[in-house]
N, C-alpha and C positions, 0 to 999 in steps of 0.2 A: 189255875191262877198262879202267875209268877210275881213274886214280890221283890223290888229292887229297892234298896235302901240307900241314901246318899249322906255324905258329911253335912252338906248344906243345901239349900234350895237353889242357890246360883248355879252350882255345879249340876244339879238336877235338870234345871230348865235348859241349859246348853246341851246335855245329853239327850234329852227328849227331842229337841229341835232337830238334832243330828240323826236320830232314829227316824224320825217322821220323813225328813228329807231323803234318807237312804231308802225307805220304803216307796216313796213316790218315784224317786230315780230308777229303782228296780223295775217298777211296774211301767214306766215309760219305755224302758228298754225292750219290754215284751208286748206292748199294746200301744194303740194309738193316743189313749188318753188314760188319766188317772183321776181319783176323786178323794177328797179328805173332808171330814167333818170335824169341827172344833167347837168348844164352849165359849160362852162369853165370861163375864166376870173379871175380877182383878188378878186372880191367881195366875192364869196362863199368859198374861201380857209379855213377860220376859221371854217366854217361848217364842212368840210371834216376832218378837224383835230380832231374834236369831234366825227363825225359819224363813223370813222374808228376804234374807241375804243369801239363801242357799242357791247354788248354781244349778237351776233346773230349767227345762223348758216349760215355763210356768203357762205358757199360752195353750198348753194342752192338758192343764190341771182345772178340774171344777172344785171350788171351794164352797162350803156351806156351813152353817151353824148346826149344832145339835139341837139347839132350842132357841126360841126368841120370844121376847115379850110382845104383845099385840100393841106396839106403839110406833109412831113414825120414826125414821131414821134419824131425825134431828133431835130426838128425845134424849135426855142424858141417861135414860134407862134402857136405851137401845143397845143390844149386843152388836148389831150391825155397825153401829157407829164405831166401837171398839175395833173391829175388824178392818175397817176402811182406815183407821188412824194407825194401826200397828202391824197388820198382816199383809193387806192388799197394796203394799207400797214397795219401793225399791225393786228388786228383781222380780218380786211376786206381783207387781202391779198389772201384768197382762192376763193373770188367772181369770177365769170365768167364775163369777159369783153368782150363786144360786140362793135367792132370798127365801125367808120364811115369814115375811110380812107383805101384804099388799094393801093399798089403800081403801079399805073396807071397814065398816063400824066393827064387825065381828069377824073372828077367824073362819067361822063356817062358811062366810061368804066367798072367801078367796082361797080356801085350802085346796080345792080340787086342782086348780091350775098349778099351784106351787108344787103339789105333789107329783103331778105329771112330769114336770121339769126335773125333778130329783130322780124320779123313777128311771130316766133314761141313762143315769150314770151309776146305777147300782150293779153289783154290790160295791160298797165303799172300798177303796184301796186301803185306806187306814182311817182311824177314828181316834180322837183325843176326847176324854171325858174328865169331868170333875166329880165330886161328891160332897153332898152337904152332911152337916153333922146329924141331920134327921135321916140320913141314908138315901136321900133322893139322887136320882142321876138324870142328867139332861133336865127337862121339866116334868119328870115323872115323879110325882110326890105321893108320899103315904097319905091317904085320904082325899086324894083328887077325884074330880067327879067322873073322869073316864079312864081311871086307873086300869081296870081289867082290860079295856081295849088297848091300851098303850102296852101292857104287858103281854098280851096273848093274841091280839088281833092281826090279821095279815094286811096291815095298812102301812102306808108310808109316814103320814103325818097324822097327829092327833091334837085337836084343840083341847087345851087343858085349862081348868080352873080349880085352884086349890085353896085351902085355908092358909091365910098369911100371905098370899100372893096378891098384890093390889090391882093387878090387871089380867086379863086372859093371856094365855100363852100358846104356843105351837111347839110341839117337840116331835123329833123323829121317834119312831116306834121301837121298841125291843126287837122286833122282827128285822128291822134295818140295822140297828146297832150290833145285834149279835152275829150278823152275817158279814160284818165287815172282815177283810182278809186280815188285817191286823188292828188290835184295839189296845189303847193305852189309858190308864186312869191315873190322874196326878192329884196327890193330896199332900197337904203340909200341916204339921203340928200334931201334938199328941192326941188332941181330941178327935181329929180325924182317923188317926190310927185306930183309937178305940171304938169309933163308929164302923170302921171296916172290919174289925174282928168280930163285933156283934153282928154285923150284917151277914157274915159267913155262916151263921147258925139260924138264921131267920128266914121265913118265906118271903118272896118278892112282894107280896101285898104289904108286908110290914117294912121291908127294907128293899125298895126298887132296884138298888144297885146290885143286889144279889142276883137279879136275871142276867147280868152281863159280866160277873166275874169269871166264870169259866172261860178259859182261853184268853183272858186279859193279862197284860203286864201292869202291874200296880206300881207307881213310882211313889216313893214317900221320902220326905226329909223332915226331921223334927222342927227345924226352923229355917 
């Protein structure tokens, strides 16, 4: 694990966007296509504001979320909604978006087809992740109902239900996240830094982020 610290989060977000763009650009020079997985939530929004302006052949890039709540795209809790507003715009508008939601009542009904589409673009060229203060990563939560499958299974997507999560979720598995060619984790604030330090000495069952720390670049700013 490499830890990079920044004077402030604004500088950090710009630097991460530049690194992601560079990794995609390098991949497109060597292959016909590239792929990137990114998180929802409010923290990475400024990264997307910069990344969407990158001068790339976005039509050859597949974009997906690392995890999604099982809600329609027009829900205010949809991560897809964030991506369409802040990443899949500008120069990045031609990118191919691979959804993690389908119009079924439960994720189990639609997950097979979603996983098939993602499998075609693996391994991921690059991946951006966040981390919760409870040390969850993507939607792989401590105490979740299918935690072991998400941590150790050779699957692409896992439907997940966890204490405190008001709706089912779908998440990329550790098998997919850990095999990304490049992987970045972004955290802000002293609480997240303390959680990261705890995770480094805990098993993934207690701190799921520990399963993807090896080989990751962790970007941290205090505020």
